[in-house]
C-alpha positions in Angstrom: -6.9 68.6 -17.2 -8.6 65.4 -17.6 -8.9 62.6 -15.0 -8.6 59.0 -16.0 -12.0 57.2 -15.7 -12.1 55.0 -12.6 -12.1 51.5 -13.7 -12.5 50.2 -10.2 -15.6 52.0 -9.6 -16.9 51.0 -12.9 -16.5 47.4 -12.4 -17.5 47.3 -8.8 -21.1 46.3 -9.3 -20.2 43.2 -11.3 -17.0 41.9 -9.6 -17.5 38.7 -7.4 -15.1 36.2 -6.0 -11.9 36.3 -4.3 -10.0 39.4 -3.5 -7.2 38.3 -5.8 -9.5 37.7 -8.7 -11.1 41.1 -8.3 -7.8 42.7 -8.2 -6.7 41.0 -11.4 -9.8 42.0 -13.3 -9.1 45.5 -12.2 -5.6 45.5 -13.2 -6.6 43.9 -16.6 -9.4 46.3 -17.1 -6.8 49.3 -16.5 -4.6 47.6 -18.9 -7.3 47.3 -21.6 -8.3 51.0 -21.0 -4.6 52.2 -21.3 -4.4 50.3 -24.7 -7.5 51.5 -26.1 -6.8 55.2 -25.0 -3.4 55.0 -26.6 -4.9 53.7 -30.0 -8.3 55.5 -30.2 -8.1 58.1 -27.5 -11.3 56.8 -25.8 -10.7 56.6 -22.0 -14.5 56.0 -20.9 -15.8 52.3 -21.3 -19.3 53.9 -22.2 -17.7 55.0 -25.5 -16.2 51.9 -26.5 -17.4 49.8 -29.3 -17.3 46.1 -30.0 -14.3 46.6 -32.6 -12.2 48.1 -29.5 -12.6 45.1 -27.3 -12.1 42.6 -30.4 -8.9 44.7 -31.5 -7.4 44.5 -27.9 -8.2 40.6 -27.7 -6.5 40.0 -31.0 -3.5 42.0 -29.9 -3.4 40.1 -26.7 -3.9 36.7 -28.5 -0.6 37.6 -30.6 1.6 38.7 -27.7 0.5 37.0 -24.6 0.2 33.4 -23.5 -2.9 31.5 -23.8 -3.6 31.7 -20.1 -3.3 35.4 -20.0 -5.5 35.8 -23.2 -8.0 33.7 -21.3 -8.1 35.8 -18.4 -8.4 39.0 -20.4 -11.3 37.4 -22.2 -12.9 37.0 -18.8 -12.3 40.7 -17.9 -13.8 41.6 -21.3 -16.9 39.6 -20.4 -17.1 41.5 -17.2 -16.9 44.7 -19.0 -19.8 43.8 -21.4 -21.9 42.7 -18.5 -21.4 46.1 -16.8 -22.2 47.9 -20.1 -25.1 45.6 -20.7 -24.1 44.7 -24.1 -24.4 41.5 -25.9 -21.4 41.4 -27.8 -20.5 37.8 -29.3 -16.7 38.0 -29.1 -15.9 34.5 -29.2 -16.5 34.1 -32.9 -15.0 37.5 -33.8 -11.6 36.8 -32.4 -11.0 33.4 -34.0 -8.0 33.4 -36.4 
């Protein structure tokens, strides 16, 4: 019996701003986590690699509006800050 990784706790150290903004980032981080778990069976952000986040953003860019895609990129940046990684995602996701 596996318990799902708590994204709210994971992001709590880097979330700032309005309550609504924090809630949106948490909701989107959970959506990112769900997609990565379904595709690669990695539920813990500490095990994610750059390719997982790039895959998610490319998929989002194809299926969502530009504004939604933008908000997901902000959430991915917060995840990277929390992981203390320096992934350059902007150039990687350009068509």
